C-alpha positions as a Python dict, from the first residue, in 0.01 Angstrom:
ca = {
    (1, 'M'): (0, 0, 0),
    (2, 'A'): (-212, 223, 247),
    (3, 'K'): (13, 545, 255),
    (4, 'A'): (70, 708, 575),
    (5, 'P'): (-149, 1006, 661),
    (6, 'N'): (40, 1346, 654),
    (7, 'S'): (137, 1528, 964),
    (8, 'D'): (-32, 1805, 885),
    (9, 'S'): (-422, 1670, 838),
    (10, 'L'): (-394, 1542, 1214),
    (11, 'P'): (-568, 1691, 1513),
    (12, 'P'): (-352, 1861, 1735),
    (13, 'A'): (-352, 1604, 2061),
    (14, 'P'): (-547, 1759, 2343),
    (15, 'S'): (-399, 1882, 2703),
    (16, 'S'): (-348, 1673, 2952),
    (17, 'L'): (-514, 1918, 3235),
    (18, 'E'): (-762, 2043, 2944),
    (19, 'P'): (-1032, 1835, 2730),
    (20, 'P'): (-1044, 1978, 2387),
    (21, 'D'): (-1383, 2157, 2364),
    (22, 'K'): (-1329, 2352, 2686),
    (23, 'P'): (-1124, 2688, 2680),
    (24, 'P'): (-796, 2744, 2832),
    (25, 'S'): (-881, 2792, 3210),
    (26, 'D'): (-760, 3053, 3352),
    (27, 'K'): (-732, 2882, 3708),
    (28, 'P'): (-430, 2860, 3914),
    (29, 'S'): (-235, 2533, 3849),
    (30, 'H'): (-309, 2439, 4208),
    (31, 'C'): (-694, 2464, 4206),
    (32, 'I'): (-694, 2231, 3901),
    (33, 'L'): (-566, 1962, 4054),
    (34, 'K'): (-769, 2028, 4368),
    (35, 'D'): (-1107, 2007, 4132),
    (36, 'A'): (-933, 1730, 3924),
    (37, 'L'): (-901, 1545, 4305),
    (38, 'Q'): (-1245, 1601, 4405),
    (39, 'S'): (-1361, 1509, 4082),
    (40, 'S'): (-1244, 1208, 4123),
    (41, 'L'): (-1276, 1156, 4480),
    (42, 'G'): (-1634, 1201, 4479),
    (43, 'P'): (-1858, 1284, 4809),
    (44, 'S'): (-1498, 1182, 5005),
    (45, 'L'): (-1424, 1569, 4975),
    (46, 'G'): (-1754, 1671, 5023),
    (47, 'P'): (-1934, 1791, 5308),
    (48, 'S'): (-1841, 1725, 5674),
    (49, 'S'): (-2070, 1399, 5845),
    (50, 'P'): (-2320, 1540, 6089),
    (51, 'R'): (-2148, 1424, 6381),
    (52, 'A'): (-1798, 1583, 6233),
    (53, 'A'): (-2014, 1904, 6217),
    (54, 'K'): (-2217, 1870, 6530),
    (55, 'K'): (-1784, 1874, 6672),
    (56, 'S'): (-1647, 2165, 6401),
    (57, 'L'): (-1661, 2545, 6524),
    (58, 'V'): (-1506, 2683, 6219),
    (59, 'D'): (-1807, 2737, 6070),
    (60, 'I'): (-1925, 2907, 6323),
    (61, 'G'): (-1701, 3233, 6321),
    (62, 'G'): (-1891, 3579, 6408),
    (63, 'K'): (-2207, 3420, 6452),
    (64, 'G'): (-2176, 3285, 6828),
    (65, 'F'): (-2374, 3367, 7120),
    (66, 'G'): (-2231, 3631, 7357),
    (67, 'E'): (-2186, 4006, 7356),
    (68, 'P'): (-1814, 4021, 7430),
    (69, 'R'): (-1743, 4309, 7743),
    (70, 'M'): (-1495, 4342, 8015),
    (71, 'K'): (-1643, 4276, 8383),
    (72, 'R'): (-1459, 4358, 8686),
    (73, 'G'): (-1095, 4401, 8429),
    (74, 'L'): (-1215, 3998, 8323),
    (75, 'R'): (-1283, 3976, 7938),
    (76, 'A'): (-1666, 3877, 7978),
    (77, 'L'): (-1952, 3733, 7753),
    (78, 'Y'): (-2340, 3891, 7818),
    (79, 'Y'): (-2589, 3658, 7677),
    (80, 'T'): (-2912, 3740, 7569),
    (81, 'R'): (-3261, 3601, 7700),
    (82, 'N'): (-3339, 3470, 7374),
    (83, 'E'): (-2963, 3334, 7375),
    (84, 'M'): (-3016, 3151, 7641),
    (85, 'E'): (-3347, 3007, 7500),
    (86, 'E'): (-3187, 2861, 7238),
    (87, 'M'): (-2871, 2763, 7420),
    (88, 'I'): (-3128, 2560, 7695),
    (89, 'S'): (-3332, 2370, 7423),
    (90, 'P'): (-3143, 2054, 7329),
    (91, 'L'): (-3212, 1992, 7725),
    (92, 'K'): (-3585, 2069, 7733),
    (93, 'Y'): (-3674, 1757, 7855),
    (94, 'A'): (-3361, 1685, 8085),
    (95, 'L'): (-3417, 1543, 8419),
    (96, 'V'): (-3105, 1551, 8714),
    (97, 'G'): (-3047, 1209, 8883),
    (98, 'K'): (-2967, 1185, 9262),
    (99, 'F'): (-2788, 931, 9415),
    (100, 'S'): (-2799, 949, 9799),
    (101, 'S'): (-2628, 637, 9952),
    (102, 'G'): (-2362, 471, 9646),
    (103, 'F'): (-2319, 522, 9326),
    (104, 'P'): (-2350, 237, 9043),
    (105, 'P'): (-2080, 239, 8766),
    (106, 'I'): (-2230, 463, 8461),
    (107, 'S'): (-2228, 195, 8240),
    (108, 'S'): (-2470, -45, 8444),
    (109, 'L'): (-2719, 285, 8450),
    (110, 'R'): (-2739, 316, 8108),
    (111, 'A'): (-2812, -70, 8049),
    (112, 'R'): (-3077, 1, 8335),
    (113, 'F'): (-3243, 291, 8127),
    (114, 'A'): (-3197, 110, 7755),
    (115, 'R'): (-3508, -134, 7906),
    (116, 'F'): (-3687, 119, 8028),
    (117, 'G'): (-3843, 98, 7656),
    (118, 'L'): (-3806, 464, 7609),
    (119, 'K'): (-3990, 604, 7310),
    (120, 'G'): (-3698, 844, 7263),
    (121, 'F'): (-3349, 887, 7264),
    (122, 'F'): (-3151, 940, 7540),
    (123, 'S'): (-2812, 1065, 7709),
    (124, 'I'): (-2697, 1035, 8067),
    (125, 'G'): (-2371, 1109, 8237),
    (126, 'V'): (-2203, 1227, 8550),
    (127, 'I'): (-2320, 1567, 8622),
    (128, 'Y'): (-2140, 1605, 9000),
    (129, 'F'): (-2056, 1351, 9236),
    (130, 'K'): (-2361, 1109, 9262),
    (131, 'R'): (-2508, 1341, 9022),
    (132, 'V'): (-2626, 1203, 8654),
    (133, 'L'): (-2804, 1424, 8423),
    (134, 'I'): (-3064, 1244, 8237),
    (135, 'N'): (-3141, 1445, 7914),
    (136, 'L'): (-3443, 1274, 7739),
    (137, 'S'): (-3580, 1362, 7375),
    (138, 'S'): (-3967, 1288, 7466),
    (139, 'D'): (-4205, 1402, 7681),
    (140, 'E'): (-4366, 1117, 7717),
    (141, 'D'): (-4005, 921, 7836),
    (142, 'Y'): (-4001, 1246, 8055),
    (143, 'T'): (-4346, 1269, 8264),
    (144, 'R'): (-4305, 934, 8329),
    (145, 'Q'): (-3917, 928, 8456),
    (146, 'W'): (-4048, 1256, 8610),
    (147, 'M'): (-4376, 1151, 8808),
    (148, 'K'): (-4180, 782, 8927),
    (149, 'K'): (-3979, 1056, 9146),
    (150, 'E'): (-3771, 739, 9281),
    (151, 'W'): (-3552, 471, 9116),
    (152, 'I'): (-3349, 193, 9270),
    (153, 'I'): (-3046, 98, 9069),
    (154, 'E'): (-2847, -197, 9112),
    (155, 'G'): (-2969, -163, 9462),
    (156, 'F'): (-2869, 241, 9458),
    (157, 'P'): (-3194, 422, 9508),
    (158, 'M'): (-3208, 758, 9269),
    (159, 'K'): (-3477, 1038, 9268),
    (160, 'T'): (-3494, 1273, 8998),
    (161, 'F'): (-3563, 1634, 8999),
    (162, 'K'): (-3629, 1849, 8690),
    (163, 'W'): (-3311, 2021, 8541),
    (164, 'S'): (-3302, 2380, 8514),
    (165, 'K'): (-3016, 2625, 8409),
    (166, 'D'): (-2967, 2742, 8775),
    (167, 'F'): (-2888, 2411, 8849),
    (168, 'S'): (-2689, 2368, 9170),
    (169, 'P'): (-2533, 2029, 9356),
    (170, 'S'): (-2601, 2183, 9683),
    (171, 'A'): (-2952, 2234, 9659),
    (172, 'E'): (-3283, 2023, 9484),
    (173, 'S'): (-3527, 2205, 9277),
    (174, 'P'): (-3851, 2322, 9401),
    (175, 'I'): (-4070, 2226, 9081),
    (176, 'V'): (-4243, 1882, 9107),
    (177, 'P'): (-4538, 1712, 8916),
    (178, 'V'): (-4864, 1670, 9152),
    (179, 'W'): (-5118, 1539, 9062),
    (180, 'V'): (-5465, 1780, 9130),
    (181, 'T'): (-5759, 1693, 9173),
    (182, 'F'): (-6075, 1868, 9050),
    (183, 'P'): (-6362, 1775, 9247),
    (184, 'D'): (-6751, 1833, 9070),
    (185, 'L'): (-6628, 2006, 8760),
    (186, 'P'): (-6889, 1980, 8485),
    (187, 'V'): (-6790, 1684, 8277),
    (188, 'A'): (-6808, 1991, 7982),
    (189, 'F'): (-6455, 2119, 8095),
    (190, 'Y'): (-6332, 1775, 8030),
    (191, 'H'): (-6229, 1859, 7639),
    (192, 'R'): (-5829, 1839, 7617),
    (193, 'K'): (-5799, 2162, 7496),
    (194, 'S'): (-6007, 2365, 7810),
    (195, 'I'): (-5874, 2083, 8074),
    (196, 'H'): (-5517, 2225, 7929),
    (197, 'N'): (-5590, 2567, 8026),
    (198, 'I'): (-5708, 2486, 8371),
    (199, 'A'): (-5414, 2348, 8455),
    (200, 'C'): (-5236, 2668, 8289),
    (201, 'L'): (-5388, 2845, 8568),
    (202, 'I'): (-5236, 2602, 8861),
    (203, 'G'): (-4898, 2557, 8665),
    (204, 'S'): (-4744, 2395, 8392),
    (205, 'P'): (-4983, 2102, 8237),
    (206, 'L'): (-4796, 1686, 8230),
    (207, 'K'): (-5109, 1519, 8175),
    (208, 'I'): (-5451, 1326, 8254),
    (209, 'D'): (-5504, 1051, 8396),
    (210, 'E'): (-5733, 761, 8182),
    (211, 'A'): (-6045, 837, 8331),
    (212, 'T'): (-6056, 1185, 8293),
    (213, 'A'): (-5888, 1116, 7909),
    (214, 'D'): (-6178, 871, 7879),
    (215, 'Y'): (-6477, 1080, 8049),
    (216, 'T'): (-6528, 764, 8235),
    (217, 'R'): (-6560, 898, 8638),
    (218, 'P'): (-6717, 1266, 8544),
    (219, 'S'): (-6724, 1299, 8939),
    (220, 'F'): (-6408, 1471, 8919),
    (221, 'A'): (-6128, 1546, 8660),
    (222, 'R'): (-5751, 1468, 8753),
    (223, 'I'): (-5429, 1621, 8601),
    (224, 'C'): (-5072, 1594, 8684),
    (225, 'I'): (-4882, 1978, 8694),
    (226, 'E'): (-4600, 2083, 8718),
    (227, 'I'): (-4579, 2337, 8979),
    (228, 'N'): (-4307, 2511, 9197),
    (229, 'L'): (-4326, 2516, 9545),
    (230, 'L'): (-4184, 2844, 9659),
    (231, 'D'): (-4478, 2979, 9484),
    (232, 'P'): (-4827, 2987, 9690),
    (233, 'L'): (-5041, 2705, 9615),
    (234, 'V'): (-5420, 2802, 9413),
    (235, 'H'): (-5704, 2636, 9579),
    (236, 'E'): (-5989, 2804, 9418),
    (237, 'I'): (-5991, 2921, 9032),
    (238, 'W'): (-6339, 3064, 8796),
    (239, 'L'): (-6524, 2883, 8505),
    (240, 'G'): (-6745, 3121, 8348),
    (241, 'D'): (-6914, 3131, 7998),
    (242, 'D'): (-7193, 3379, 7901),
    (243, 'D'): (-7499, 3112, 8041),
    (244, 'G'): (-7286, 3144, 8379),
    (245, 'D'): (-6955, 3060, 8592),
    (246, 'I'): (-6905, 2842, 8836),
    (247, 'T'): (-6601, 2899, 9149),
    (248, 'Q'): (-6436, 2545, 9092),
    (249, 'R'): (-6238, 2377, 9389),
    (250, 'V'): (-5829, 2306, 9339),
    (251, 'I'): (-5708, 1972, 9582),
    (252, 'Y'): (-5380, 1860, 9592),
    (253, 'E'): (-5262, 1501, 9639),
    (254, 'N'): (-4972, 1465, 9866),
    (255, 'T'): (-4812, 1752, 9793),
    (256, 'P'): (-4444, 1764, 9934),
    (257, 'I'): (-4288, 2033, 10092),
    (258, 'Y'): (-3994, 2278, 9988),
    (259, 'C'): (-3739, 2347, 10298),
    (260, 'L'): (-3519, 2627, 10251),
    (261, 'S'): (-3296, 2596, 10499),
    (262, 'W'): (-3189, 2201, 10377),
    (263, 'R'): (-3259, 2321, 9998),
    (264, 'K'): (-3457, 1978, 9982),
    (265, 'I'): (-3764, 1892, 9910),
    (266, 'V'): (-3967, 1681, 10159),
    (267, 'L'): (-4265, 1525, 10200),
    (268, 'C'): (-4584, 1646, 10403),
    (269, 'N'): (-4590, 1430, 10730),
    (270, 'I'): (-4920, 1623, 10867),
    (271, 'P'): (-4924, 1372, 11208),
    (272, 'R'): (-4542, 1442, 11274),
    (273, 'I'): (-4581, 1798, 11212),
    (274, 'K'): (-4867, 1869, 11477),
    (275, 'Q'): (-4676, 1677, 11702),
    (276, 'V'): (-4335, 1900, 11673),
    (277, 'L'): (-4557, 2194, 11698),
    (278, 'K'): (-4758, 2047, 11983),
    (279, 'S'): (-4404, 2005, 12131),
    (280, 'K'): (-4313, 2325, 12073),
    (281, 'L'): (-4617, 2477, 12233),
    (282, 'L'): (-4617, 2265, 12556),
    (283, 'L'): (-4175, 2370, 12559),
    (284, 'I'): (-4326, 2728, 12533),
    (285, 'K'): (-4584, 2711, 12818),
    (286, 'E'): (-4348, 2532, 13097),
    (287, 'T'): (-4102, 2833, 13010),
    (288, 'Y'): (-4317, 3126, 13072),
    (289, 'T'): (-4533, 2924, 13415),
    (290, 'Q'): (-4148, 2873, 13582),
    (291, 'C'): (-4137, 3253, 13521),
}
């Protein structure tokens, strides 16, 4: 018959909270319980999801933008130029869609854009009455949507304008994409890096046409450039190197004009403008004749 072991020879029973091979913890009991829960539940108590992190403001603390001040007796924030640039960086490829007559359901507008075959992501939301903010993630999508100038969405015409931080629903942006022609530009300057800097003399380069990119139309180069209609147009530029130089003509295609009174873009109808000016001159002539 086997003899029962002596209780003095048995190892002590392990603690319910501490493993036998670790020294006692200095943590309070509620911290030990929290650690035990985290180890048992795993990632469920881990970092927040990207979507939750995007909405949370708790972790920003004192790292937010804007210096607190007082202005005219009001609590105020002053933003630096660098802060403003970072704030608007998510809207780098943003456009404003303007409906002049009627407005389709926002769901129909989003569904229509989803069928455009865009290269990147997009978001659309109402920013004002008959105005939508179209935020794109691809420069190719941005240029394509902007250059179209007008889209028909469920029978409603929508014009697109560049968004800026100075957006006002009562004014259209004077910044527009315009095709610019450089007649008789030497083919040596057709290199993309050269074309880019040539366009920078006019405005902000957007794209070149296929014939310019492929060198298949050496008689002139054609570049789509973002220009501000409030600035004077550049009609000549100088290009040169150690071997010589040229004065290059610049021709703008179908450039609209910006009406400061209406604060909107109108197409430049030269015959109509001449007719209006002629009528005014005749009226002035008749007035002086009667006097």
